DRENMI-622907 format. One record per residue (C-alpha): residue in three letters; z, x, y. Coordinates in steps of 0.001 Angstrom, whole numbers, padded with zeros to 6 digits. Example, Ala and Ser with C-alpha at 12.3 -4.5 7.8 and 13.67 -1.06 7.14 Angstrom:
+------+---------+---------+---------+
| code |       w |       u |       v |
+------+---------+---------+---------+
|  ALA |  007800 |  012300 | -004500 |
|  SER |  007140 |  013670 | -001060 |
+------+---------+---------+---------+
***
This chain:
+------+---------+---------+---------+
| code |       w |       u |       v |
+------+---------+---------+---------+
|  MET |  059010 | -041525 |  046888 |
|  ARG |  058755 | -038427 |  044746 |
|  THR |  055026 | -037650 |  044382 |
|  VAL |  055744 | -034513 |  042695 |
|  ASP |  056261 | -034555 |  038465 |
|  PRO |  059750 | -033641 |  037873 |
|  GLU |  059256 | -030592 |  035430 |
|  LEU |  057118 | -028909 |  038282 |
|  TRP |  060053 | -029180 |  041216 |
|  PHE |  061356 | -025870 |  039898 |
|  ARG |  058101 | -024068 |  040917 |
|  LYS |  057177 | -022422 |  044547 |
|  LEU |  054790 | -024448 |  045733 |
|  LYS |  051842 | -022392 |  046439 |
|  ARG |  049846 | -023659 |  049113 |
|  PRO |  046028 | -023629 |  049359 |
|  GLY |  044718 | -021510 |  052497 |
|  ILE |  043323 | -023174 |  055412 |
|  GLN |  039527 | -024606 |  054800 |
|  VAL |  037786 | -024744 |  057828 |
|  THR |  034643 | -026653 |  058303 |
|  ARG |  034590 | -026400 |  061871 |
|  ARG |  032152 | -023429 |  064133 |
|  MET |  034850 | -021849 |  064490 |
|  ARG |  037095 | -020522 |  061750 |
|  PHE |  040618 | -018767 |  063050 |
|  GLY |  042197 | -015516 |  061441 |
|  GLN |  039150 | -015383 |  058986 |
|  ARG |  036723 | -012587 |  058962 |
|  VAL |  033147 | -013575 |  058699 |
|  ASP |  030800 | -010646 |  056787 |
|  THR |  027562 | -010451 |  058888 |
|  GLY |  026072 | -006871 |  056778 |
|  LEU |  023396 | -008981 |  054321 |
|  GLU |  025015 | -006430 |  051275 |
|  ALA |  028691 | -007898 |  051789 |
|  ARG |  026699 | -011871 |  052030 |
|  VAL |  025179 | -011353 |  049151 |
|  ARG |  028339 | -009530 |  047091 |
|  HIS |  030552 | -012465 |  048353 |
|  SER |  028290 | -015274 |  047733 |
|  LEU |  027940 | -014004 |  044177 |
|  ARG |  031740 | -013467 |  043837 |
|  ASP |  031761 | -017549 |  044923 |
|  ALA |  029999 | -018359 |  042519 |
|  LEU |  031235 | -016656 |  039674 |
|  SER |  034547 | -017950 |  040553 |
|  GLU |  033550 | -021711 |  040524 |
|  PHE |  031758 | -020656 |  037266 |
|  TRP |  035074 | -019408 |  035865 |
|  THR |  036969 | -022415 |  037054 |
|  ASN |  034474 | -025360 |  036015 |
|  CYS |  032761 | -023858 |  032828 |
|  SER |  033037 | -025560 |  029505 |
|  LEU |  034467 | -022605 |  027820 |
|  ALA |  037563 | -023119 |  026490 |
|  SER |  039300 | -019578 |  027190 |
|  ALA |  038792 | -020429 |  030612 |
|  LYS |  040125 | -024152 |  030815 |
|  TYR |  043545 | -022880 |  029108 |
|  TYR |  043362 | -019968 |  031251 |
|  ASN |  043111 | -022096 |  034566 |
|  ILE |  045636 | -024968 |  033327 |
|  ASP |  047946 | -021951 |  032292 |
|  GLN |  047634 | -020161 |  035946 |
|  HIS |  051259 | -020506 |  036460 |
|  GLN |  051934 | -018806 |  033605 |
|  LYS |  051468 | -015185 |  033066 |
|  TRP |  051619 | -014603 |  029725 |
|  ALA |  049942 | -017625 |  028433 |
|  ARG |  047031 | -016636 |  030825 |
|  PHE |  046953 | -013134 |  029659 |
|  LYS |  046862 | -014342 |  025733 |
|  HIS |  043983 | -016411 |  026514 |
|  VAL |  041979 | -013478 |  028212 |
|  PHE |  042852 | -011202 |  024791 |
|  LEU |  041686 | -014352 |  022593 |
|  LEU |  038478 | -014631 |  024904 |
|  LEU |  037885 | -010589 |  024526 |
|  LEU |  038778 | -009867 |  020529 |
|  SER |  036314 | -013537 |  019871 |
|  LEU |  033459 | -011673 |  022300 |
|  ALA |  034441 | -007598 |  020231 |
|  LEU |  034611 | -009970 |  016799 |
|  GLY |  031095 | -012309 |  017503 |
|  TRP |  029350 | -008616 |  019278 |
|  SER |  030018 | -006811 |  015655 |
|  LEU |  028934 | -009809 |  013942 |
|  MET |  025384 | -010026 |  015337 |
|  THR |  025040 | -005929 |  014795 |
|  HIS |  025796 | -006347 |  011312 |
|  ASN |  023601 | -009047 |  010936 |
|  HIS |  020853 | -007111 |  012879 |
|  LYS |  021391 | -004113 |  011210 |
|  ALA |  021395 | -006021 |  007428 |
|  TYR |  018093 | -007799 |  008778 |
|  ASP |  016506 | -004375 |  009268 |
|  ALA |  017853 | -002759 |  005859 |
|  ARG |  015687 | -005811 |  004158 |
|  PRO |  011323 | -005742 |  003400 |
|  PRO |  009767 | -007063 |  006537 |
|  LEU |  007828 | -009400 |  003752 |
|  THR |  008297 | -011211 |  001012 |
|  VAL |  005204 | -012291 | -001572 |
|  SER |  005557 | -015764 | -003030 |
|  ARG |  003674 | -017005 | -006066 |
|  GLN |  001943 | -020544 | -004948 |
|  PRO |  002558 | -023721 | -007181 |
|  HIS | -001315 | -024363 | -006875 |
|  TYR | -004074 | -022718 | -007982 |
|  THR | -007836 | -021382 | -006755 |
|  THR | -010859 | -021512 | -009076 |
|  VAL | -012917 | -018244 | -009908 |
|  GLY | -015522 | -019551 | -008116 |
|  VAL | -014393 | -018867 | -004649 |
|  HIS | -013467 | -015416 | -005694 |
|  LEU | -015735 | -012219 | -005610 |
|  PHE | -016313 | -010437 | -009142 |
|  PRO | -014557 | -007368 | -008926 |
|  ALA | -017066 | -004251 | -008475 |
|  VAL | -017049 | -002173 | -011751 |
|  ALA | -017879 |  001384 | -012152 |
|  LEU | -018987 |  003150 | -015057 |
|  CYS | -017690 |  007318 | -014651 |
|  SER | -019101 |  009672 | -017225 |
|  ASN | -016811 |  012785 | -018037 |
|  SER | -019902 |  014939 | -017540 |
|  ILE | -020593 |  015720 | -014295 |
|  ILE | -023691 |  018043 | -014746 |
|  SER | -026283 |  017244 | -017683 |
|  LYS | -028609 |  019325 | -019050 |
|  ALA | -031808 |  017672 | -019253 |
|  ALA | -031244 |  016999 | -015401 |
|  LEU | -030019 |  021190 | -014822 |
|  HIS | -032942 |  022036 | -016897 |
|  ASN | -035528 |  020206 | -014626 |
|  TYR | -033642 |  021306 | -011323 |
|  SER | -033522 |  024744 | -012829 |
|  THR | -037317 |  024794 | -013716 |
|  TYR | -038306 |  023407 | -010273 |
|  LEU | -036837 |  026393 | -008595 |
|  TYR | -037557 |  028731 | -011185 |
|  THR | -041253 |  027933 | -010128 |
|  HIS | -040806 |  027343 | -006675 |
|  PRO | -042860 |  030106 | -004144 |
|  LYS | -039802 |  031342 | -002692 |
|  ASN | -038038 |  032939 | -005880 |
|  LYS | -040451 |  035562 | -005227 |
|  GLN | -038788 |  036345 | -002599 |
|  TYR | -035641 |  036147 | -004439 |
|  GLY | -036705 |  036921 | -008040 |
|  TYR | -033748 |  034775 | -009488 |
|  ARG | -034341 |  034327 | -013352 |
|  LYS | -033939 |  030826 | -014869 |
|  SER | -030605 |  031289 | -016992 |
|  GLU | -029563 |  032978 | -013616 |
|  ILE | -030508 |  029871 | -011578 |
|  GLU | -028829 |  027565 | -014681 |
|  HIS | -025910 |  029603 | -014450 |
|  ASN | -025336 |  029556 | -010565 |
|  LEU | -026382 |  025475 | -010389 |
|  LEU | -023420 |  024897 | -013293 |
|  ASP | -020974 |  026920 | -010835 |
|  TRP | -021401 |  023947 | -008255 |
|  GLY | -019689 |  021723 | -010689 |
|  ALA | -016447 |  023078 | -009115 |
|  LEU | -017276 |  021101 | -006279 |
|  LEU | -015492 |  018395 | -008180 |
|  THR | -013351 |  019792 | -010496 |
|  LEU | -012090 |  022661 | -007698 |
|  VAL | -011627 |  025349 | -009801 |
|  LEU | -013045 |  028642 | -008871 |
|  PRO | -015848 |  030533 | -010691 |
|  PRO | -017117 |  033860 | -009553 |
|  LEU | -020202 |  033336 | -007002 |
|  ASP | -023202 |  034549 | -006259 |
|  VAL | -023474 |  034097 | -002218 |
|  ASN | -027008 |  034695 | -001685 |
|  PHE | -027815 |  031315 | -004119 |
|  ASN | -026780 |  029404 | -001102 |
|  LYS | -029376 |  030718 |  000712 |
|  PHE | -032195 |  030581 | -001834 |
|  LEU | -031551 |  027212 | -002279 |
|  ALA | -031626 |  026556 |  001860 |
|  ASP | -034787 |  028116 |  001931 |
|  VAL | -036075 |  025633 | -001246 |
|  GLU | -034846 |  022446 |  000189 |
|  HIS | -034973 |  023237 |  003584 |
|  HIS | -031553 |  021867 |  004169 |
|  LEU | -028687 |  022599 |  001717 |
|  ASN | -027736 |  019128 |  001238 |
|  VAL | -024824 |  019453 | -001032 |
|  THR | -024593 |  015234 | -002044 |
|  ASP | -028532 |  015350 | -003029 |
|  ILE | -028182 |  018408 | -005102 |
|  MET | -025405 |  017221 | -006969 |
|  LEU | -026918 |  013924 | -007420 |
|  ARG | -030127 |  015125 | -009288 |
|  LEU | -027682 |  017640 | -011436 |
|  SER | -025596 |  014249 | -012471 |
|  GLY | -027052 |  012625 | -015448 |
|  ASN | -029265 |  009310 | -014695 |
|  CYS | -027769 |  005513 | -014983 |
|  SER | -031342 |  003990 | -016611 |
|  GLU | -030249 |  006326 | -019481 |
|  ILE | -026480 |  005742 | -020035 |
|  LEU | -027019 |  001994 | -019834 |
|  GLN | -028844 |  000486 | -022789 |
|  ARG | -029090 | -003270 | -022170 |
|  CYS | -027372 | -005792 | -019532 |
|  SER | -026173 | -009095 | -019216 |
|  TRP | -025221 | -011491 | -016971 |
|  ARG | -023995 | -015258 | -016906 |
|  GLY | -024648 | -015297 | -020536 |
|  GLU | -028637 | -014026 | -019968 |
|  MET | -030418 | -010813 | -020166 |
|  THR | -030726 | -009039 | -017455 |
|  ASP | -032566 | -005781 | -016193 |
|  CYS | -029663 | -003060 | -015321 |
|  ASP | -031222 | -001654 | -012704 |
|  SER | -031177 | -005097 | -010874 |
|  LEU | -027224 | -005030 | -011461 |
|  PHE | -026145 | -001583 | -011260 |
|  ALA | -026888 |  001364 | -008886 |
|  THR | -026065 |  004726 | -008705 |
|  ARG | -022906 |  005416 | -006178 |
|  LEU | -020783 |  008273 | -005168 |
|  THR | -017300 |  007750 | -005946 |
|  ALA | -014003 |  009894 | -005928 |
|  LEU | -014731 |  011081 | -009415 |
|  GLY | -018525 |  011355 | -008352 |
|  PHE | -021488 |  010034 | -009166 |
|  CYS | -021074 |  006420 | -010933 |
|  CYS | -022837 |  003702 | -012359 |
|  VAL | -021634 |  001146 | -009791 |
|  PHE | -022408 | -002759 | -010587 |
|  ASN | -021579 | -005390 | -007421 |
|  SER | -020137 | -002336 | -004907 |
|  ARG | -020611 | -002786 | -001098 |
|  TYR | -018523 |  000142 |  000177 |
|  GLN | -021944 |  002072 |  001347 |
|  ALA | -024301 |  001572 |  004039 |
|  ILE | -027232 |  000984 |  001973 |
|  ASP | -025279 | -002218 | -000083 |
|  HIS | -024355 | -004054 |  003367 |
|  HIS | -027176 | -006588 |  002796 |
|  ARG | -026672 | -007207 | -000767 |
|  GLU | -025122 | -010437 | -001408 |
|  PRO | -022435 | -010252 | -003937 |
|  PHE | -022050 | -011201 | -007521 |
|  MET | -019811 | -014453 | -008088 |
|  LEU | -018942 | -016108 | -011236 |
|  ASP | -017822 | -019478 | -011879 |
|  LEU | -018230 | -019304 | -015539 |
|  ILE | -015890 | -018619 | -018337 |
|  GLY | -016438 | -017391 | -021908 |
|  GLN | -016937 | -013516 | -023199 |
|  ASP | -020831 | -014239 | -022995 |
|  TYR | -020959 | -015361 | -019616 |
|  GLY | -019911 | -012850 | -017337 |
|  LEU | -020894 | -008927 | -016973 |
|  GLY | -022010 | -007520 | -020762 |
|  VAL | -023314 | -003854 | -020875 |
|  VAL | -024091 | -001583 | -023514 |
|  VAL | -023619 |  002410 | -022705 |
|  LYS | -024903 |  005355 | -024830 |
|  GLU | -024586 |  008766 | -023907 |
|  THR | -026074 |  011960 | -025438 |
|  ARG | -022744 |  014457 | -026515 |
|  ASP | -025549 |  017197 | -026406 |
|  ASP | -026427 |  016340 | -023040 |
|  PHE | -022824 |  017491 | -021175 |
|  ALA | -023224 |  020547 | -019267 |
|  TYR | -020324 |  020804 | -016931 |
|  VAL | -017674 |  018082 | -018055 |
|  ARG | -014828 |  016667 | -015531 |
|  ARG | -012393 |  016882 | -018504 |
|  PRO | -012938 |  017841 | -021960 |
|  ALA | -012959 |  014242 | -023546 |
|  TYR | -015975 |  012198 | -024920 |
|  GLY | -016561 |  008599 | -023780 |
|  MET | -016077 |  007244 | -020450 |
|  GLU | -014121 |  005655 | -017965 |
|  LEU | -014172 |  002103 | -015872 |
|  LEU | -013002 |  001336 | -012382 |
|  LEU | -012384 | -001610 | -011620 |
|  PHE | -012223 | -002738 | -007937 |
|  GLN | -012814 | -004662 | -004648 |
|  GLY | -016851 | -004202 | -004113 |
|  GLU | -015734 | -003189 |  000011 |
|  GLU | -013328 | -000673 | -000930 |
|  PHE | -014201 |  003111 | -001788 |
|  PRO | -012582 |  003494 | -005093 |
|  LEU | -009859 |  005994 | -004299 |
|  LEU | -007483 |  005744 | -007300 |
|  GLU | -004359 |  006633 | -005232 |
|  SER | -005044 |  003543 | -002956 |
|  GLY | -003416 |  001025 | -005555 |
|  ASP | -006013 | -001223 | -005678 |
|  VAL | -008115 |  000337 | -008341 |
|  ARG | -007845 |  000150 | -011847 |
|  MET | -008485 |  003101 | -014355 |
|  PHE | -009707 |  002298 | -018187 |
|  PRO | -011168 |  004620 | -021246 |
|  VAL | -014078 |  003383 | -022355 |
|  PRO | -014072 |  005260 | -025898 |
|  ARG | -017716 |  005282 | -027678 |
|  ASN | -018265 |  003365 | -030730 |
|  ALA | -016305 |  000453 | -029760 |
|  SER | -016995 | -003195 | -028611 |
|  LEU | -014528 | -003698 | -025102 |
|  PHE | -013473 | -007062 | -024196 |
|  PHE | -011725 | -007122 | -020684 |
|  ASN | -009857 | -010189 | -019578 |
|  ILE | -009897 | -010581 | -015770 |
|  ARG | -007545 | -011907 | -013758 |
|  THR | -007738 | -012012 | -009855 |
|  PHE | -004365 | -011963 | -007522 |
|  SER | -005340 | -013133 | -004993 |
|  GLN | -002766 | -012749 | -001490 |
|  TYR | -003267 | -014527 |  001876 |
|  PRO | -000556 | -014086 |  004857 |
|  ALA |  001010 | -016921 |  006692 |
|  GLU |  000556 | -017445 |  010027 |
|  ASP |  004186 | -016386 |  010754 |
|  ILE |  003399 | -012781 |  010554 |
|  LEU |  000992 | -012765 |  013384 |
|  TYR |  004082 | -012462 |  015496 |
|  TYR |  005381 | -009286 |  014125 |
|  PRO |  004190 | -005849 |  015116 |
|  GLU |  002285 | -004248 |  012663 |
|  GLU |  004792 | -001461 |  012363 |
|  ARG |  007219 | -004208 |  011485 |
|  ARG |  005161 | -006024 |  008832 |
|  GLY |  003985 | -002701 |  007309 |
|  CYS |  000577 | -004121 |  006573 |
|  ARG | -002895 | -004759 |  008375 |
|  LEU | -004369 | -007701 |  009335 |
|  GLU | -007677 | -006003 |  010418 |
|  GLY | -009707 | -003080 |  009654 |
|  GLY | -010155 | -001011 |  005857 |
|  GLY | -007662 | -000933 |  003835 |
|  MET | -005531 |  001598 |  001939 |
|  SER | -008120 |  002934 |  000279 |
|  TRP | -010420 |  003750 |  003277 |
|  CYS | -007713 |  004987 |  005839 |
|  LEU | -006827 |  007601 |  002853 |
|  ALA | -009876 |  008604 |  002219 |
|  GLN | -010427 |  009222 |  006150 |
|  CYS | -006783 |  011273 |  005398 |
|  ARG | -007975 |  013216 |  003133 |
|  ARG | -011085 |  014028 |  005090 |
|  ASP | -009494 |  014952 |  007931 |
|  THR | -007112 |  017072 |  005912 |
|  ALA | -009629 |  019276 |  003981 |
|  ALA | -011707 |  019764 |  007906 |
|  ALA | -008385 |  020430 |  009625 |
|  LEU | -007568 |  023409 |  006399 |
|  CYS | -011245 |  024294 |  005320 |
|  GLY | -013346 |  023037 |  008144 |
|  CYS | -015322 |  020968 |  005964 |
|  VAL | -015090 |  017971 |  003689 |
|  PRO | -015693 |  017202 | -000201 |
|  PHE | -019153 |  015390 | -000710 |
|  THR | -016959 |  012579 | -002811 |
|  LEU | -014923 |  011936 | -000182 |
|  GLN | -018312 |  010524 |  001730 |
|  PRO | -018597 |  012491 |  004716 |
|  GLN | -022059 |  010717 |  004954 |
|  ALA | -020259 |  007819 |  005729 |
|  GLN | -019181 |  008364 |  009385 |
|  PRO | -020270 |  011190 |  011475 |
|  HIS | -018266 |  013840 |  011032 |
|  GLU | -018180 |  017312 |  012782 |
|  ALA | -016951 |  019268 |  009879 |
|  PRO | -020426 |  019535 |  007593 |
|  THR | -020159 |  019540 |  003461 |
|  CYS | -018400 |  021485 |  001424 |
|  THR | -020717 |  024093 | -000419 |
|  VAL | -019324 |  026504 | -003169 |
|  ASN | -018794 |  028873 | -000322 |
|  GLU | -015607 |  027070 |  000430 |
|  LEU | -014103 |  027137 | -002673 |
|  ASN | -011820 |  029817 | -002099 |
|  CYS | -009746 |  027275 |  000619 |
|  LEU | -010728 |  024238 | -001311 |
|  ASN | -009136 |  025552 | -004821 |
|  LYS | -005668 |  027214 | -002226 |
|  HIS | -005063 |  023308 | -001121 |
|  ARG | -006229 |  021263 | -004442 |
|  GLU | -002479 |  019984 | -004932 |
|  LYS | -002274 |  019273 | -001389 |
|  PHE | -005110 |  016503 | -001695 |
|  MET | -003117 |  015015 | -004764 |
|  TYR |  000402 |  014661 | -003037 |
|  LEU |  001097 |  012070 | -000395 |
|  PHE |  004112 |  012876 |  001828 |
|  PRO |  007327 |  010475 |  001105 |
|  GLY |  008504 |  010732 |  004384 |
|  GLU |  011657 |  012751 |  005585 |
|  GLU |  014348 |  010251 |  003822 |
|  ALA |  013011 |  011496 |  000180 |
|  GLY |  015636 |  013100 | -002222 |
|  PRO |  015102 |  016217 | -004029 |
|  GLU |  013349 |  014953 | -006810 |
|  LEU |  010471 |  014646 | -004502 |
|  SER |  010571 |  018461 | -003070 |
|  GLN |  007355 |  019383 | -004316 |
|  GLU |  005263 |  016358 | -002053 |
|  MET |  007567 |  017148 |  000936 |
|  GLN |  006771 |  020880 |  000723 |
|  ASP |  003126 |  020562 |  000042 |
|  ALA |  001604 |  017173 |  000822 |
|  MET | -000756 |  015214 |  003349 |
|  ASP |  000862 |  013160 |  005661 |
|  CYS | -000801 |  009610 |  005366 |
|  SER |  002056 |  007589 |  006878 |
|  HIS | -000084 |  005743 |  009131 |
|  CYS | -001850 |  004254 |  006019 |
|  MET | -001012 |  000287 |  004788 |
|  VAL | -002458 | -002212 |  002798 |
|  GLN | -004190 | -005194 |  004269 |
|  CYS | -001983 | -008525 |  003888 |
|  THR | -005060 | -010272 |  002728 |
|  ARG | -005864 | -008488 | -000416 |
|  HIS | -007859 | -009551 | -003968 |
|  LYS | -006171 | -007106 | -006681 |
|  HIS | -008012 | -007066 | -009638 |
|  SER | -006505 | -006572 | -013351 |
|  ALA | -007706 | -006682 | -016656 |
|  SER | -006177 | -007330 | -020212 |
|  VAL | -008534 | -005430 | -022624 |
|  SER | -009217 | -005659 | -026235 |
|  TYR | -010472 | -002734 | -028626 |
|  SER | -012744 | -003447 | -031623 |
|  PHE | -013856 | -000022 | -033396 |
|  TYR | -016930 | -000152 | -035252 |
|  SER | -015410 |  002341 | -037746 |
|  ALA | -012784 |  000209 | -039147 |
|  LYS | -015554 | -002749 | -039594 |
|  SER | -017746 | -003200 | -042552 |
|  ARG | -020409 | -005186 | -040590 |
|  ILE | -020873 | -005439 | -037184 |
|  PHE | -021018 | -009179 | -035331 |
|  ARG | -023852 | -008921 | -033261 |
|  ASN | -025108 | -011628 | -030671 |
|  PHE | -027314 | -011645 | -027717 |
|  LEU | -026267 | -008632 | -025605 |
|  THR | -026770 | -006407 | -028947 |
|  GLN | -029325 | -007738 | -031479 |
|  ASN | -031873 | -005472 | -032554 |
|  LEU | -030142 | -002425 | -030518 |
|  SER | -028938 |  000948 | -032124 |
|  LEU | -025153 |  001279 | -031654 |
|  GLU | -024515 |  004923 | -032909 |
|  ASN | -022428 |  006409 | -030225 |
|  SER | -022535 |  003905 | -027933 |
|  THR | -020060 |  001155 | -026238 |
|  THR | -020349 | -002104 | -025542 |
|  ILE | -018367 | -003689 | -022275 |
|  ARG | -017743 | -007480 | -021808 |
|  LEU | -015969 | -008369 | -018373 |
|  PHE | -015043 | -012273 | -017851 |
|  TYR | -012945 | -014915 | -017091 |
|  SER | -010736 | -016379 | -019378 |
|  VAL | -009150 | -019586 | -017420 |
|  LEU | -010962 | -021065 | -014300 |
|  HIS | -008041 | -021194 | -012609 |
|  GLN | -006203 | -017891 | -010948 |
|  ALA | -003202 | -017570 | -009028 |
|  TRP | -002697 | -016674 | -005600 |
|  TYR |  000179 | -015284 | -003499 |
|  LYS |  001407 | -016106 |  000108 |
|  VAL |  002885 | -013392 |  002656 |
|  GLU |  005569 | -014541 |  004449 |
|  PRO |  008455 | -013049 |  006409 |
|  GLN |  012139 | -012768 |  005260 |
|  SER |  013008 | -014638 |  007719 |
|  ARG |  011204 | -015873 |  010779 |
|  TRP |  012416 | -015751 |  014579 |
|  TYR |  013699 | -019584 |  014493 |
|  GLU |  015486 | -018748 |  011378 |
|  LEU |  017629 | -015257 |  013146 |
|  PHE |  018042 | -017376 |  015920 |
|  VAL |  019865 | -020374 |  014423 |
|  LYS |  021639 | -018078 |  012359 |
|  GLN |  022735 | -015595 |  014885 |
|  GLY |  023601 | -018661 |  017215 |
|  THR |  025683 | -020636 |  015038 |
|  GLN |  028123 | -017589 |  014301 |
|  TRP |  028207 | -016646 |  018296 |
|  VAL |  029711 | -020269 |  018708 |
|  VAL |  031723 | -020231 |  015869 |
|  VAL |  033018 | -017288 |  016186 |
|  THR |  033357 | -017067 |  020406 |
|  GLY |  032410 | -020760 |  021690 |
|  ILE |  029629 | -019679 |  023656 |
|  SER |  026988 | -022076 |  023440 |
|  MET |  024005 | -022602 |  025108 |
|  LEU |  025666 | -025152 |  027245 |
|  THR |  027954 | -021921 |  029059 |
|  TYR |  024769 | -019990 |  029239 |
|  SER |  022811 | -023023 |  031574 |
|  GLU |  026124 | -023266 |  033314 |
|  LEU |  026076 | -019541 |  034198 |
|  MET |  022148 | -019387 |  034591 |
|  TYR |  022876 | -022631 |  037290 |
|  HIS |  026044 | -020641 |  039083 |
|  LEU |  023879 | -017794 |  039406 |
|  THR |  021011 | -019732 |  041186 |
|  ILE |  021730 | -022478 |  042987 |
|  ARG |  025508 | -022100 |  043180 |
|  TRP |  024760 | -018587 |  044662 |
|  LEU |  022203 | -019445 |  046793 |
|  HIS |  024368 | -022562 |  048381 |
|  HIS |  026760 | -019579 |  049041 |
|  PHE |  024248 | -017314 |  050191 |
|  ARG |  023349 | -019944 |  052986 |
|  ARG |  026737 | -021080 |  053824 |
|  ARG |  028051 | -017437 |  054706 |
|  THR |  024507 | -016724 |  056439 |
|  ARG |  025090 | -019673 |  058640 |
|  LEU |  028617 | -018792 |  059362 |
|  ALA |  027246 | -014950 |  059804 |
|  ASN |  025541 | -016202 |  062661 |
|  THR |  027620 | -018433 |  064041 |
|  ALA |  030172 | -015961 |  064517 |
|  LEU |  027674 | -013656 |  066120 |
|  LEU |  026468 | -015988 |  068810 |
|  LEU |  030471 | -017029 |  069690 |
|  ALA |  031205 | -013080 |  069735 |
|  PRO |  032021 | -012016 |  073194 |
|  SER |  029403 | -009875 |  075088 |
|  ARG |  030280 | -005968 |  076046 |
+------+---------+---------+---------+
***
């Protein structure tokens, strides 16, 4: 009886090699070196993997082992599928890197205003130096005993003190070098911040009347004079200076224009001695209380405050919280910080470092006293350097990929590319309604403005109009398991290589390789024992 398929009669039978399981393997060379045993055992394991794996191309290759062109076809298809799979994975990786790493999505449910801190409010005058303050301080310097040595007239003292306003505008007036020595002798230490505070307007005179939560409140308990990037301002609910860290922040859980923060401000037009810009009125800054109010940070909103008007600020708070998934992404990839200060603190520190590197000092508006700095506070003697680099302090370096439209920023700007926003943010905005007194025949008054002269004054009300505020969630564009599933599915469809194939490969590279290595080690030891001694 024939035991071979008649279709295979014409093929030449290739007899397998003799497999001898006894100690002595006749006619076979036994490798006794460690490197050869490792290499040959690895070859045996990979040969077993190729023969027994679940890969379709390998199965057809082994079935058609007597047909040369069929085997070549299967090898070619396997290599082609691997090339296509690798190119597809590379394309997906580049597309993933080109997309923004995070996405901000609005959540369907809302938060109440009572869980948020009320925003900080800064009322900044355009006047840097007040005439009344200038007169008082110049009189003090003129009558000081040290002035007998220097012999300054009162008009000369006032003129030199006016030049100190250039420390904020960074213009270059004519300077008297000896005047700084005179101030240092009088004050025993030249404290630029303290001198500018003495020359600025008094908040107790600017703030006429205040209210909080629908009740009249002393303005001194709500506002305080604090340093900002615009100079000294009357600030409410701030906590960015060390003196305010112990204060409890103000929170508001009421709605309505009379139940928020109300304030009546009034400035005397004739009291402006040195102005930041040629305009009357004030400016209102709206920001988060823990952050330094730096306009370039993106978290500060500035609104003009004209005279003879009532302003209604309907505040909206946008809260942003990170998802837990972004913890697994590096900071460079996600582009936001989970710890530390926000963008405003980082940009302020970057400006300090830039000014210290260029001019050897830090402008007083950048709070050099917030942290210990080696560089001193800039005086009028450093105005030449500050004026020279004033544009550098205004622009931020956009990066090497910027186009020709940003050539000015690329040539003369600060490199603060390491600064990032916080992943957890509370951003405040407001829709403002203006009601000018000149357009009204009669002015409506309530408890805030009752029996108060409103000439050259401004009434400001900041309030919530709705209890519920929207909040947003910061999430990664694609989570790691989503990328794994997408890449893995495409790889399996194109190449046919699945997790089972990888597990088979690991099995043959570990357990089966160890088996063959031990087998060849036993054969090598037996060959050494049976080898004839010389």
